[in-house]
PDB file of the backbone (N, CA, C, O) and the ligand in Angstrom, with CONECT records:
HET     ZN  A 101       1
ATOM      1  N   MET A   1     165.083 249.896 139.516  1.00  0.00           N
ATOM      2  CA  MET A   1     165.946 248.931 138.841  1.00  0.00           C
ATOM      3  C   MET A   1     166.234 247.738 139.766  1.00  0.00           C
ATOM      4  O   MET A   1     166.604 247.923 140.926  1.00  0.00           O
ATOM      5  N   LYS A   2     166.064 246.532 139.251  1.00  0.00           N
ATOM      6  CA  LYS A   2     166.261 245.345 140.069  1.00  0.00           C
ATOM      7  C   LYS A   2     167.696 245.182 140.543  1.00  0.00           C
ATOM      8  O   LYS A   2     167.925 244.737 141.668  1.00  0.00           O
ATOM      9  N   MET A   3     168.658 245.531 139.714  1.00  0.00           N
ATOM     10  CA  MET A   3     170.058 245.308 140.077  1.00  0.00           C
ATOM     11  C   MET A   3     170.518 246.235 141.208  1.00  0.00           C
ATOM     12  O   MET A   3     171.615 246.059 141.738  1.00  0.00           O
ATOM     13  N   CYS A   4     169.716 247.191 141.572  1.00  0.00           N
ATOM     14  CA  CYS A   4     170.091 248.101 142.631  1.00  0.00           C
ATOM     15  C   CYS A   4     169.503 247.720 143.975  1.00  0.00           C
ATOM     16  O   CYS A   4     169.504 248.534 144.899  1.00  0.00           O
ATOM     17  N   SER A   5     169.007 246.518 144.103  1.00  0.00           N
ATOM     18  CA  SER A   5     168.375 246.170 145.362  1.00  0.00           C
ATOM     19  C   SER A   5     169.351 245.399 146.277  1.00  0.00           C
ATOM     20  O   SER A   5     169.477 244.179 146.171  1.00  0.00           O
ATOM     21  N   THR A   6     170.015 246.106 147.145  1.00  0.00           N
ATOM     22  CA  THR A   6     170.885 245.525 148.146  1.00  0.00           C
ATOM     23  C   THR A   6     170.407 246.044 149.496  1.00  0.00           C
ATOM     24  O   THR A   6     170.089 247.228 149.613  1.00  0.00           O
ATOM     25  N   PRO A   7     170.347 245.196 150.516  1.00  0.00           N
ATOM     26  CA  PRO A   7     169.837 245.675 151.814  1.00  0.00           C
ATOM     27  C   PRO A   7     170.831 246.572 152.534  1.00  0.00           C
ATOM     28  O   PRO A   7     171.181 246.329 153.689  1.00  0.00           O
ATOM     29  N   VAL A   8     171.279 247.599 151.848  1.00  0.00           N
ATOM     30  CA  VAL A   8     172.278 248.506 152.395  1.00  0.00           C
ATOM     31  C   VAL A   8     171.749 249.906 152.148  1.00  0.00           C
ATOM     32  O   VAL A   8     171.149 250.185 151.110  1.00  0.00           O
ATOM     33  N   HIS A   9     171.976 250.767 153.098  1.00  0.00           N
ATOM     34  CA  HIS A   9     171.497 252.139 152.937  1.00  0.00           C
ATOM     35  C   HIS A   9     172.685 253.061 152.726  1.00  0.00           C
ATOM     36  O   HIS A   9     173.727 252.906 153.363  1.00  0.00           O
ATOM     37  N   CYS A  10     172.522 254.008 151.840  1.00  0.00           N
ATOM     38  CA  CYS A  10     173.569 254.989 151.578  1.00  0.00           C
ATOM     39  C   CYS A  10     173.763 255.870 152.808  1.00  0.00           C
ATOM     40  O   CYS A  10     172.789 256.396 153.347  1.00  0.00           O
ATOM     41  N   PRO A  11     175.029 256.042 153.269  1.00  0.00           N
ATOM     42  CA  PRO A  11     175.251 256.868 154.471  1.00  0.00           C
ATOM     43  C   PRO A  11     174.977 258.347 154.213  1.00  0.00           C
ATOM     44  O   PRO A  11     174.809 259.118 155.158  1.00  0.00           O
ATOM     45  N   LYS A  12     174.931 258.745 152.958  1.00  0.00           N
ATOM     46  CA  LYS A  12     174.741 260.142 152.645  1.00  0.00           C
ATOM     47  C   LYS A  12     173.268 260.528 152.512  1.00  0.00           C
ATOM     48  O   LYS A  12     172.795 261.457 153.168  1.00  0.00           O
ATOM     49  N   CYS A  13     172.549 259.795 151.647  1.00  0.00           N
ATOM     50  CA  CYS A  13     171.156 260.153 151.403  1.00  0.00           C
ATOM     51  C   CYS A  13     170.176 259.220 152.122  1.00  0.00           C
ATOM     52  O   CYS A  13     168.975 259.486 152.170  1.00  0.00           O
ATOM     53  N   GLY A  14     170.709 258.111 152.686  1.00  0.00           N
ATOM     54  CA  GLY A  14     169.851 257.206 153.430  1.00  0.00           C
ATOM     55  C   GLY A  14     169.012 256.302 152.543  1.00  0.00           C
ATOM     56  O   GLY A  14     168.235 255.492 153.048  1.00  0.00           O
ATOM     57  N   GLY A  15     169.157 256.426 151.240  1.00  0.00           N
ATOM     58  CA  GLY A  15     168.382 255.626 150.311  1.00  0.00           C
ATOM     59  C   GLY A  15     168.911 254.198 150.258  1.00  0.00           C
ATOM     60  O   GLY A  15     170.075 253.939 150.566  1.00  0.00           O
ATOM     61  N   ASN A  16     168.029 253.269 149.859  1.00  0.00           N
ATOM     62  CA  ASN A  16     168.500 251.885 149.741  1.00  0.00           C
ATOM     63  C   ASN A  16     168.655 251.492 148.272  1.00  0.00           C
ATOM     64  O   ASN A  16     168.699 250.308 147.938  1.00  0.00           O
ATOM     65  N   ASN A  17     168.735 252.484 147.413  1.00  0.00           N
ATOM     66  CA  ASN A  17     168.961 252.253 145.993  1.00  0.00           C
ATOM     67  C   ASN A  17     170.448 252.100 145.772  1.00  0.00           C
ATOM     68  O   ASN A  17     171.088 252.955 145.160  1.00  0.00           O
ATOM     69  N   VAL A  18     170.998 251.000 146.277  1.00  0.00           N
ATOM     70  CA  VAL A  18     172.433 250.814 146.359  1.00  0.00           C
ATOM     71  C   VAL A  18     172.802 249.479 145.745  1.00  0.00           C
ATOM     72  O   VAL A  18     172.113 248.482 145.956  1.00  0.00           O
ATOM     73  N   LYS A  19     173.891 249.455 144.982  1.00  0.00           N
ATOM     74  CA  LYS A  19     174.348 248.161 144.484  1.00  0.00           C
ATOM     75  C   LYS A  19     175.804 247.940 144.901  1.00  0.00           C
ATOM     76  O   LYS A  19     176.534 248.890 145.187  1.00  0.00           O
ATOM     77  N   SER A  20     176.205 246.684 144.927  1.00  0.00           N
ATOM     78  CA  SER A  20     177.567 246.398 145.362  1.00  0.00           C
ATOM     79  C   SER A  20     178.541 246.835 144.268  1.00  0.00           C
ATOM     80  O   SER A  20     178.203 246.847 143.084  1.00  0.00           O
ATOM     81  N   PHE A  21     179.740 247.187 144.682  1.00  0.00           N
ATOM     82  CA  PHE A  21     180.695 247.858 143.815  1.00  0.00           C
ATOM     83  C   PHE A  21     182.077 247.250 144.021  1.00  0.00           C
ATOM     84  O   PHE A  21     183.068 247.979 144.079  1.00  0.00           O
ATOM     85  N   GLY A  22     182.156 245.931 144.133  1.00  0.00           N
ATOM     86  CA  GLY A  22     183.447 245.285 144.304  1.00  0.00           C
ATOM     87  C   GLY A  22     183.957 245.382 145.720  1.00  0.00           C
ATOM     88  O   GLY A  22     183.189 245.566 146.664  1.00  0.00           O
ATOM     89  N   TYR A  23     185.289 245.254 145.859  1.00  0.00           N
ATOM     90  CA  TYR A  23     185.881 245.229 147.184  1.00  0.00           C
ATOM     91  C   TYR A  23     187.060 246.194 147.274  1.00  0.00           C
ATOM     92  O   TYR A  23     187.747 246.457 146.287  1.00  0.00           O
ATOM     93  N   SER A  24     187.273 246.701 148.454  1.00  0.00           N
ATOM     94  CA  SER A  24     188.407 247.588 148.684  1.00  0.00           C
ATOM     95  C   SER A  24     189.678 246.739 148.824  1.00  0.00           C
ATOM     96  O   SER A  24     189.634 245.511 148.751  1.00  0.00           O
ATOM     97  N   ALA A  25     190.814 247.430 149.027  1.00  0.00           N
ATOM     98  CA  ALA A  25     192.090 246.736 149.184  1.00  0.00           C
ATOM     99  C   ALA A  25     192.084 245.806 150.380  1.00  0.00           C
ATOM    100  O   ALA A  25     192.844 244.838 150.407  1.00  0.00           O
ATOM    101  N   HIS A  26     191.248 246.075 151.367  1.00  0.00           N
ATOM    102  CA  HIS A  26     191.199 245.255 152.574  1.00  0.00           C
ATOM    103  C   HIS A  26     190.022 244.301 152.555  1.00  0.00           C
ATOM    104  O   HIS A  26     189.579 243.837 153.606  1.00  0.00           O
ATOM    105  N   ASN A  27     189.512 244.005 151.367  1.00  0.00           N
ATOM    106  CA  ASN A  27     188.402 243.074 151.215  1.00  0.00           C
ATOM    107  C   ASN A  27     187.126 243.547 151.887  1.00  0.00           C
ATOM    108  O   ASN A  27     186.292 242.731 152.279  1.00  0.00           O
ATOM    109  N   VAL A  28     186.966 244.838 152.024  1.00  0.00           N
ATOM    110  CA  VAL A  28     185.733 245.378 152.563  1.00  0.00           C
ATOM    111  C   VAL A  28     184.814 245.615 151.373  1.00  0.00           C
ATOM    112  O   VAL A  28     185.219 246.260 150.405  1.00  0.00           O
ATOM    113  N   PRO A  29     183.576 245.102 151.424  1.00  0.00           N
ATOM    114  CA  PRO A  29     182.680 245.337 150.283  1.00  0.00           C
ATOM    115  C   PRO A  29     182.422 246.817 150.082  1.00  0.00           C
ATOM    116  O   PRO A  29     182.197 247.565 151.033  1.00  0.00           O
ATOM    117  N   ARG A  30     182.461 247.221 148.820  1.00  0.00           N
ATOM    118  CA  ARG A  30     182.157 248.610 148.496  1.00  0.00           C
ATOM    119  C   ARG A  30     180.764 248.668 147.895  1.00  0.00           C
ATOM    120  O   ARG A  30     180.293 247.698 147.301  1.00  0.00           O
ATOM    121  N   TYR A  31     180.123 249.787 148.050  1.00  0.00           N
ATOM    122  CA  TYR A  31     178.789 249.959 147.515  1.00  0.00           C
ATOM    123  C   TYR A  31     178.695 251.245 146.721  1.00  0.00           C
ATOM    124  O   TYR A  31     179.481 252.173 146.913  1.00  0.00           O
ATOM    125  N   PHE A  32     177.750 251.284 145.851  1.00  0.00           N
ATOM    126  CA  PHE A  32     177.578 252.423 144.977  1.00  0.00           C
ATOM    127  C   PHE A  32     176.132 252.902 145.088  1.00  0.00           C
ATOM    128  O   PHE A  32     175.195 252.117 144.940  1.00  0.00           O
ATOM    129  N   CYS A  33     175.963 254.186 145.349  1.00  0.00           N
ATOM    130  CA  CYS A  33     174.594 254.735 145.483  1.00  0.00           C
ATOM    131  C   CYS A  33     174.025 255.047 144.110  1.00  0.00           C
ATOM    132  O   CYS A  33     174.658 255.746 143.319  1.00  0.00           O
ATOM    133  N   CYS A  34     172.859 254.544 143.825  1.00  0.00           N
ATOM    134  CA  CYS A  34     172.249 254.725 142.495  1.00  0.00           C
ATOM    135  C   CYS A  34     171.384 255.972 142.414  1.00  0.00           C
ATOM    136  O   CYS A  34     170.827 256.288 141.363  1.00  0.00           O
ATOM    137  N   ASN A  35     171.277 256.667 143.518  1.00  0.00           N
ATOM    138  CA  ASN A  35     170.480 257.895 143.535  1.00  0.00           C
ATOM    139  C   ASN A  35     171.216 258.987 142.769  1.00  0.00           C
ATOM    140  O   ASN A  35     172.282 259.427 143.199  1.00  0.00           O
ATOM    141  N   ALA A  36     170.675 259.423 141.664  1.00  0.00           N
ATOM    142  CA  ALA A  36     171.367 260.374 140.803  1.00  0.00           C
ATOM    143  C   ALA A  36     171.600 261.699 141.490  1.00  0.00           C
ATOM    144  O   ALA A  36     172.528 262.427 141.138  1.00  0.00           O
ATOM    145  N   GLU A  37     170.760 262.024 142.477  1.00  0.00           N
ATOM    146  CA  GLU A  37     170.898 263.303 143.155  1.00  0.00           C
ATOM    147  C   GLU A  37     171.857 263.230 144.333  1.00  0.00           C
ATOM    148  O   GLU A  37     172.144 264.246 144.966  1.00  0.00           O
ATOM    149  N   CYS A  38     172.347 262.052 144.625  1.00  0.00           N
ATOM    150  CA  CYS A  38     173.239 261.878 145.784  1.00  0.00           C
ATOM    151  C   CYS A  38     174.682 262.110 145.366  1.00  0.00           C
ATOM    152  O   CYS A  38     175.101 261.696 144.285  1.00  0.00           O
ATOM    153  N   GLU A  39     175.450 262.787 146.246  1.00  0.00           N
ATOM    154  CA  GLU A  39     176.846 263.076 145.933  1.00  0.00           C
ATOM    155  C   GLU A  39     177.749 261.879 146.108  1.00  0.00           C
ATOM    156  O   GLU A  39     178.832 261.829 145.525  1.00  0.00           O
ATOM    157  N   THR A  40     177.322 260.910 146.903  1.00  0.00           N
ATOM    158  CA  THR A  40     178.135 259.742 147.177  1.00  0.00           C
ATOM    159  C   THR A  40     178.299 258.906 145.923  1.00  0.00           C
ATOM    160  O   THR A  40     177.314 258.517 145.295  1.00  0.00           O
ATOM    161  N   LYS A  41     179.554 258.627 145.554  1.00  0.00           N
ATOM    162  CA  LYS A  41     179.778 257.776 144.386  1.00  0.00           C
ATOM    163  C   LYS A  41     179.903 256.328 144.848  1.00  0.00           C
ATOM    164  O   LYS A  41     179.188 255.452 144.359  1.00  0.00           O
ATOM    165  N   SER A  42     180.800 256.079 145.780  1.00  0.00           N
ATOM    166  CA  SER A  42     180.912 254.742 146.341  1.00  0.00           C
ATOM    167  C   SER A  42     181.279 254.878 147.803  1.00  0.00           C
ATOM    168  O   SER A  42     181.898 255.859 148.214  1.00  0.00           O
ATOM    169  N   PHE A  43     180.889 253.880 148.586  1.00  0.00           N
ATOM    170  CA  PHE A  43     181.178 253.947 150.017  1.00  0.00           C
ATOM    171  C   PHE A  43     181.363 252.551 150.557  1.00  0.00           C
ATOM    172  O   PHE A  43     180.997 251.567 149.914  1.00  0.00           O
ATOM    173  N   MET A  44     181.931 252.471 151.738  1.00  0.00           N
ATOM    174  CA  MET A  44     182.128 251.173 152.402  1.00  0.00           C
ATOM    175  C   MET A  44     181.407 251.229 153.732  1.00  0.00           C
ATOM    176  O   MET A  44     181.402 252.251 154.417  1.00  0.00           O
ATOM    177  N   LEU A  45     180.797 250.103 154.083  1.00  0.00           N
ATOM    178  CA  LEU A  45     180.055 250.073 155.328  1.00  0.00           C
ATOM    179  C   LEU A  45     180.959 250.258 156.543  1.00  0.00           C
ATOM    180  O   LEU A  45     180.517 250.773 157.570  1.00  0.00           O
ATOM    181  N   GLU A  46     182.205 249.850 156.437  1.00  0.00           N
ATOM    182  CA  GLU A  46     183.105 249.976 157.554  1.00  0.00           C
ATOM    183  C   GLU A  46     183.227 251.441 157.990  1.00  0.00           C
ATOM    184  O   GLU A  46     183.273 251.748 159.181  1.00  0.00           O
ATOM    185  N   TYR A  47     183.277 252.321 157.012  1.00  0.00           N
ATOM    186  CA  TYR A  47     183.338 253.754 157.299  1.00  0.00           C
ATOM    187  C   TYR A  47     182.124 254.181 158.094  1.00  0.00           C
ATOM    188  O   TYR A  47     182.213 254.925 159.071  1.00  0.00           O
ATOM    189  N   ARG A  48     181.005 253.693 157.647  1.00  0.00           N
ATOM    190  CA  ARG A  48     179.769 254.095 158.238  1.00  0.00           C
ATOM    191  C   ARG A  48     179.735 253.734 159.719  1.00  0.00           C
ATOM    192  O   ARG A  48     179.243 254.503 160.545  1.00  0.00           O
ATOM    193  N   TYR A  49     180.269 252.542 160.048  1.00  0.00           N
ATOM    194  CA  TYR A  49     180.152 252.095 161.414  1.00  0.00           C
ATOM    195  C   TYR A  49     181.332 252.539 162.286  1.00  0.00           C
ATOM    196  O   TYR A  49     181.240 252.481 163.512  1.00  0.00           O
ATOM    197  N   LYS A  50     182.417 252.973 161.687  1.00  0.00           N
ATOM    198  CA  LYS A  50     183.533 253.408 162.524  1.00  0.00           C
ATOM    199  C   LYS A  50     183.729 254.930 162.408  1.00  0.00           C
ATOM    200  O   LYS A  50     183.378 255.680 163.319  1.00  0.00           O
ATOM    201  N   ALA A  51     184.288 255.367 161.285  1.00  0.00           N
ATOM    202  CA  ALA A  51     184.656 256.785 161.193  1.00  0.00           C
ATOM    203  C   ALA A  51     183.432 257.691 161.271  1.00  0.00           C
ATOM    204  O   ALA A  51     183.510 258.786 161.828  1.00  0.00           O
ATOM    205  N   TYR A  52     182.308 257.250 160.721  1.00  0.00           N
ATOM    206  CA  TYR A  52     181.181 258.155 160.679  1.00  0.00           C
ATOM    207  C   TYR A  52     180.210 257.948 161.812  1.00  0.00           C
ATOM    208  O   TYR A  52     179.102 258.484 161.802  1.00  0.00           O
ATOM    209  N   GLU A  53     180.629 257.162 162.799  1.00  0.00           N
ATOM    210  CA  GLU A  53     179.819 257.042 163.986  1.00  0.00           C
ATOM    211  C   GLU A  53     179.737 258.412 164.643  1.00  0.00           C
ATOM    212  O   GLU A  53     180.714 259.160 164.614  1.00  0.00           O
ATOM    213  N   PRO A  54     178.614 258.756 165.226  1.00  0.00           N
ATOM    214  CA  PRO A  54     178.543 260.095 165.826  1.00  0.00           C
ATOM    215  C   PRO A  54     179.633 260.277 166.871  1.00  0.00           C
ATOM    216  O   PRO A  54     179.834 259.433 167.745  1.00  0.00           O
ATOM    217  N   GLY A  55     180.329 261.400 166.756  1.00  0.00           N
ATOM    218  CA  GLY A  55     181.321 261.715 167.755  1.00  0.00           C
ATOM    219  C   GLY A  55     182.755 261.319 167.394  1.00  0.00           C
ATOM    220  O   GLY A  55     183.705 261.874 167.947  1.00  0.00           O
ATOM    221  N   VAL A  56     182.920 260.370 166.477  1.00  0.00           N
ATOM    222  CA  VAL A  56     184.276 259.907 166.163  1.00  0.00           C
ATOM    223  C   VAL A  56     185.076 261.006 165.472  1.00  0.00           C
ATOM    224  O   VAL A  56     186.253 261.212 165.768  1.00  0.00           O
ATOM    225  N   LYS A  57     184.428 261.704 164.553  1.00  0.00           N
ATOM    226  CA  LYS A  57     185.087 262.781 163.838  1.00  0.00           C
ATOM    227  C   LYS A  57     185.601 263.830 164.848  1.00  0.00           C
ATOM    228  O   LYS A  57     186.732 264.309 164.760  1.00  0.00           O
ATOM    229  N   GLU A  58     184.725 264.163 165.804  1.00  0.00           N
ATOM    230  CA  GLU A  58     185.085 265.139 166.830  1.00  0.00           C
ATOM    231  C   GLU A  58     186.257 264.662 167.658  1.00  0.00           C
ATOM    232  O   GLU A  58     187.140 265.445 168.009  1.00  0.00           O
ATOM    233  N   LYS A  59     186.267 263.361 167.975  1.00  0.00           N
ATOM    234  CA  LYS A  59     187.365 262.801 168.767  1.00  0.00           C
ATOM    235  C   LYS A  59     188.673 262.877 168.002  1.00  0.00           C
ATOM    236  O   LYS A  59     189.721 263.175 168.575  1.00  0.00           O
ATOM    237  N   VAL A  60     188.609 262.603 166.685  1.00  0.00           N
ATOM    238  CA  VAL A  60     189.815 262.687 165.856  1.00  0.00           C
ATOM    239  C   VAL A  60     190.376 264.097 165.906  1.00  0.00           C
ATOM    240  O   VAL A  60     191.573 264.292 166.119  1.00  0.00           O
ATOM    241  N   VAL A  61     189.512 265.070 165.711  1.00  0.00           N
ATOM    242  CA  VAL A  61     189.944 266.472 165.711  1.00  0.00           C
ATOM    243  C   VAL A  61     190.469 266.845 167.097  1.00  0.00           C
ATOM    244  O   VAL A  61     191.484 267.530 167.223  1.00  0.00           O
ATOM    245  N   ASP A  62     189.773 266.391 168.123  1.00  0.00           N
ATOM    246  CA  ASP A  62     190.173 266.656 169.510  1.00  0.00           C
ATOM    247  C   ASP A  62     191.577 266.162 169.765  1.00  0.00           C
ATOM    248  O   ASP A  62     192.407 266.892 170.306  1.00  0.00           O
ATOM    249  N   MET A  63     191.853 264.917 169.378  1.00  0.00           N
ATOM    250  CA  MET A  63     193.149 264.326 169.643  1.00  0.00           C
ATOM    251  C   MET A  63     194.228 265.038 168.861  1.00  0.00           C
ATOM    252  O   MET A  63     195.349 265.204 169.342  1.00  0.00           O
ATOM    253  N   ALA A  64     193.885 265.464 167.637  1.00  0.00           N
ATOM    254  CA  ALA A  64     194.880 266.157 166.814  1.00  0.00           C
ATOM    255  C   ALA A  64     195.249 267.490 167.444  1.00  0.00           C
ATOM    256  O   ALA A  64     196.418 267.874 167.472  1.00  0.00           O
ATOM    257  N   ILE A  65     194.233 268.195 167.953  1.00  0.00           N
ATOM    258  CA  ILE A  65     194.465 269.490 168.584  1.00  0.00           C
ATOM    259  C   ILE A  65     195.330 269.294 169.835  1.00  0.00           C
ATOM    260  O   ILE A  65     196.195 270.121 170.125  1.00  0.00           O
ATOM    261  N   ASN A  66     195.103 268.220 170.563  1.00  0.00           N
ATOM    262  CA  ASN A  66     195.827 267.972 171.785  1.00  0.00           C
ATOM    263  C   ASN A  66     197.161 267.261 171.558  1.00  0.00           C
ATOM    264  O   ASN A  66     197.763 266.751 172.503  1.00  0.00           O
ATOM    265  N   GLY A  67     197.616 267.228 170.328  1.00  0.00           N
ATOM    266  CA  GLY A  67     198.933 266.699 170.027  1.00  0.00           C
ATOM    267  C   GLY A  67     199.003 265.204 169.855  1.00  0.00           C
ATOM    268  O   GLY A  67     200.097 264.644 169.779  1.00  0.00           O
ATOM    269  N   GLY A  68     197.880 264.551 169.791  1.00  0.00           N
ATOM    270  CA  GLY A  68     197.910 263.116 169.537  1.00  0.00           C
ATOM    271  C   GLY A  68     198.337 262.863 168.086  1.00  0.00           C
ATOM    272  O   GLY A  68     197.796 263.472 167.163  1.00  0.00           O
ATOM    273  N   GLY A  69     199.287 261.984 167.892  1.00  0.00           N
ATOM    274  CA  GLY A  69     199.733 261.687 166.521  1.00  0.00           C
ATOM    275  C   GLY A  69     198.680 260.901 165.775  1.00  0.00           C
ATOM    276  O   GLY A  69     197.761 260.341 166.372  1.00  0.00           O
ATOM    277  N   ILE A  70     198.823 260.865 164.461  1.00  0.00           N
ATOM    278  CA  ILE A  70     197.861 260.148 163.644  1.00  0.00           C
ATOM    279  C   ILE A  70     197.860 258.671 164.003  1.00  0.00           C
ATOM    280  O   ILE A  70     196.805 258.037 164.022  1.00  0.00           O
ATOM    281  N   ARG A  71     199.061 258.107 164.294  1.00  0.00           N
ATOM    282  CA  ARG A  71     199.126 256.700 164.627  1.00  0.00           C
ATOM    283  C   ARG A  71     198.377 256.421 165.934  1.00  0.00           C
ATOM    284  O   ARG A  71     197.606 255.466 166.024  1.00  0.00           O
ATOM    285  N   ASP A  72     198.613 257.260 166.936  1.00  0.00           N
ATOM    286  CA  ASP A  72     197.921 257.092 168.219  1.00  0.00           C
ATOM    287  C   ASP A  72     196.413 257.230 168.074  1.00  0.00           C
ATOM    288  O   ASP A  72     195.632 256.446 168.613  1.00  0.00           O
ATOM    289  N   THR A  73     196.038 258.257 167.324  1.00  0.00           N
ATOM    290  CA  THR A  73     194.613 258.522 167.146  1.00  0.00           C
ATOM    291  C   THR A  73     193.916 257.313 166.529  1.00  0.00           C
ATOM    292  O   THR A  73     192.859 256.886 166.993  1.00  0.00           O
ATOM    293  N   SER A  74     194.521 256.772 165.482  1.00  0.00           N
ATOM    294  CA  SER A  74     193.871 255.635 164.796  1.00  0.00           C
ATOM    295  C   SER A  74     193.836 254.417 165.720  1.00  0.00           C
ATOM    296  O   SER A  74     192.876 253.647 165.698  1.00  0.00           O
ATOM    297  N   ARG A  75     194.891 254.244 166.536  1.00  0.00           N
ATOM    298  CA  ARG A  75     194.937 253.075 167.439  1.00  0.00           C
ATOM    299  C   ARG A  75     193.878 253.210 168.525  1.00  0.00           C
ATOM    300  O   ARG A  75     193.124 252.273 168.787  1.00  0.00           O
ATOM    301  N   VAL A  76     193.826 254.374 169.148  1.00  0.00           N
ATOM    302  CA  VAL A  76     192.893 254.582 170.259  1.00  0.00           C
ATOM    303  C   VAL A  76     191.442 254.490 169.798  1.00  0.00           C
ATOM    304  O   VAL A  76     190.601 253.889 170.465  1.00  0.00           O
ATOM    305  N   LEU A  77     191.163 255.099 168.640  1.00  0.00           N
ATOM    306  CA  LEU A  77     189.771 255.113 168.172  1.00  0.00           C
ATOM    307  C   LEU A  77     189.407 253.877 167.362  1.00  0.00           C
ATOM    308  O   LEU A  77     188.238 253.649 167.052  1.00  0.00           O
ATOM    309  N   GLY A  78     190.416 253.084 167.022  1.00  0.00           N
ATOM    310  CA  GLY A  78     190.164 251.857 166.261  1.00  0.00           C
ATOM    311  C   GLY A  78     189.769 252.121 164.821  1.00  0.00           C
ATOM    312  O   GLY A  78     189.011 251.350 164.233  1.00  0.00           O
ATOM    313  N   ILE A  79     190.272 253.192 164.253  1.00  0.00           N
ATOM    314  CA  ILE A  79     189.952 253.464 162.849  1.00  0.00           C
ATOM    315  C   ILE A  79     191.238 253.550 162.049  1.00  0.00           C
ATOM    316  O   ILE A  79     192.332 253.649 162.605  1.00  0.00           O
ATOM    317  N   ASN A  80     191.087 253.512 160.747  1.00  0.00           N
ATOM    318  CA  ASN A  80     192.218 253.507 159.822  1.00  0.00           C
ATOM    319  C   ASN A  80     192.967 254.831 159.867  1.00  0.00           C
ATOM    320  O   ASN A  80     192.368 255.896 160.018  1.00  0.00           O
ATOM    321  N   LYS A  81     194.326 254.746 159.731  1.00  0.00           N
ATOM    322  CA  LYS A  81     195.156 255.944 159.680  1.00  0.00           C
ATOM    323  C   LYS A  81     194.688 256.881 158.571  1.00  0.00           C
ATOM    324  O   LYS A  81     194.620 258.097 158.748  1.00  0.00           O
ATOM    325  N   LYS A  82     194.367 256.279 157.418  1.00  0.00           N
ATOM    326  CA  LYS A  82     193.904 257.089 156.273  1.00  0.00           C
ATOM    327  C   LYS A  82     192.628 257.839 156.625  1.00  0.00           C
ATOM    328  O   LYS A  82     192.426 258.982 156.214  1.00  0.00           O
ATOM    329  N   THR A  83     191.770 257.174 157.394  1.00  0.00           N
ATOM    330  CA  THR A  83     190.516 257.807 157.791  1.00  0.00           C
ATOM    331  C   THR A  83     190.799 259.013 158.674  1.00  0.00           C
ATOM    332  O   THR A  83     190.148 260.052 158.558  1.00  0.00           O
ATOM    333  N   VAL A  84     191.791 258.859 159.567  1.00  0.00           N
ATOM    334  CA  VAL A  84     192.159 259.988 160.436  1.00  0.00           C
ATOM    335  C   VAL A  84     192.643 261.155 159.578  1.00  0.00           C
ATOM    336  O   VAL A  84     192.221 262.296 159.765  1.00  0.00           O
ATOM    337  N   ILE A  85     193.525 260.855 158.647  1.00  0.00           N
ATOM    338  CA  ILE A  85     194.096 261.901 157.792  1.00  0.00           C
ATOM    339  C   ILE A  85     192.984 262.573 156.975  1.00  0.00           C
ATOM    340  O   ILE A  85     192.930 263.798 156.862  1.00  0.00           O
ATOM    341  N   ASN A  86     192.098 261.740 156.409  1.00  0.00           N
ATOM    342  CA  ASN A  86     191.015 262.316 155.607  1.00  0.00           C
ATOM    343  C   ASN A  86     190.087 263.172 156.439  1.00  0.00           C
ATOM    344  O   ASN A  86     189.624 264.217 155.983  1.00  0.00           O
ATOM    345  N   THR A  87     189.815 262.738 157.647  1.00  0.00           N
ATOM    346  CA  THR A  87     188.950 263.494 158.547  1.00  0.00           C
ATOM    347  C   THR A  87     189.560 264.863 158.825  1.00  0.00           C
ATOM    348  O   THR A  87     188.871 265.881 158.781  1.00  0.00           O
ATOM    349  N   LEU A  88     190.861 264.876 159.110  1.00  0.00           N
ATOM    350  CA  LEU A  88     191.529 266.137 159.406  1.00  0.00           C
ATOM    351  C   LEU A  88     191.595 267.035 158.177  1.00  0.00           C
ATOM    352  O   LEU A  88     191.446 268.253 158.273  1.00  0.00           O
ATOM    353  N   LYS A  89     191.823 266.413 157.018  1.00  0.00           N
ATOM    354  CA  LYS A  89     191.891 267.194 155.774  1.00  0.00           C
ATOM    355  C   LYS A  89     190.546 267.845 155.469  1.00  0.00           C
ATOM    356  O   LYS A  89     190.474 269.013 155.088  1.00  0.00           O
ATOM    357  N   LYS A  90     189.478 267.061 155.647  1.00  0.00           N
ATOM    358  CA  LYS A  90     188.145 267.566 155.366  1.00  0.00           C
ATOM    359  C   LYS A  90     187.847 268.758 156.278  1.00  0.00           C
ATOM    360  O   LYS A  90     187.242 269.743 155.855  1.00  0.00           O
ATOM    361  N   ARG A  91     188.276 268.651 157.524  1.00  0.00           N
ATOM    362  CA  ARG A  91     188.022 269.707 158.491  1.00  0.00           C
ATOM    363  C   ARG A  91     188.785 270.991 158.093  1.00  0.00           C
ATOM    364  O   ARG A  91     188.257 272.101 158.167  1.00  0.00           O
ATOM    365  N   GLU A  92     190.042 270.791 157.670  1.00  0.00           N
ATOM    366  CA  GLU A  92     190.836 271.941 157.210  1.00  0.00           C
ATOM    367  C   GLU A  92     190.122 272.665 156.085  1.00  0.00           C
ATOM    368  O   GLU A  92     190.007 273.891 156.078  1.00  0.00           O
ATOM    369  N   ARG A  93     189.648 271.879 155.139  1.00  0.00           N
ATOM    370  CA  ARG A  93     188.970 272.472 153.981  1.00  0.00           C
ATOM    371  C   ARG A  93     187.730 273.246 154.429  1.00  0.00           C
ATOM    372  O   ARG A  93     187.428 274.319 153.906  1.00  0.00           O
ATOM    373  N   LEU A  94     187.009 272.673 155.419  1.00  0.00           N
ATOM    374  CA  LEU A  94     185.800 273.342 155.883  1.00  0.00           C
ATOM    375  C   LEU A  94     186.111 274.645 156.591  1.00  0.00           C
ATOM    376  O   LEU A  94     185.438 275.651 156.368  1.00  0.00           O
ATOM    377  N   SER A  95     187.149 274.633 157.462  1.00  0.00           N
ATOM    378  CA  SER A  95     187.391 275.806 158.272  1.00  0.00           C
ATOM    379  C   SER A  95     188.080 276.914 157.480  1.00  0.00           C
ATOM    380  O   SER A  95     188.019 278.080 157.868  1.00  0.00           O
ATOM    381  N   SER A  96     188.739 276.557 156.368  1.00  0.00           N
ATOM    382  CA  SER A  96     189.461 277.599 155.606  1.00  0.00           C
ATOM    383  C   SER A  96     188.541 278.287 154.572  1.00  0.00           C
ATOM    384  O   SER A  96     188.914 279.291 153.965  1.00  0.00           O
ATOM    385  N   SER A  97     187.345 277.728 154.390  1.00  0.00           N
ATOM    386  CA  SER A  97     186.483 278.322 153.387  1.00  0.00           C
ATOM    387  C   SER A  97     185.468 279.279 153.995  1.00  0.00           C
ATOM    388  O   SER A  97     184.663 279.866 153.273  1.00  0.00           O
TER     389      SER A  97
HETATM  390 ZN    ZN A 101     173.124 258.194 148.324  1.00  0.00          ZN2+
END
């Protein structure tokens, strides 16, 4: 499909069958993966380059375990507070199952 040609790759499936999907509250462009088999519905490139950088998730968890507050963690790692919370939530879900 022609409308799905954006030079952006989906962080989940790596496909470039991606179209733009408006903007987030912080004016970050959002994208939508057109791959029907991909679980990603929409994503933002900022996540890909910050929170999903290799090692960042581990650092978030590390700081949380060592008593670093969410505010400190987000400041030190340069990522959004919400991203910190989501990362910790996702981890909880993974370890409890
Ligand atoms: Zn995808």
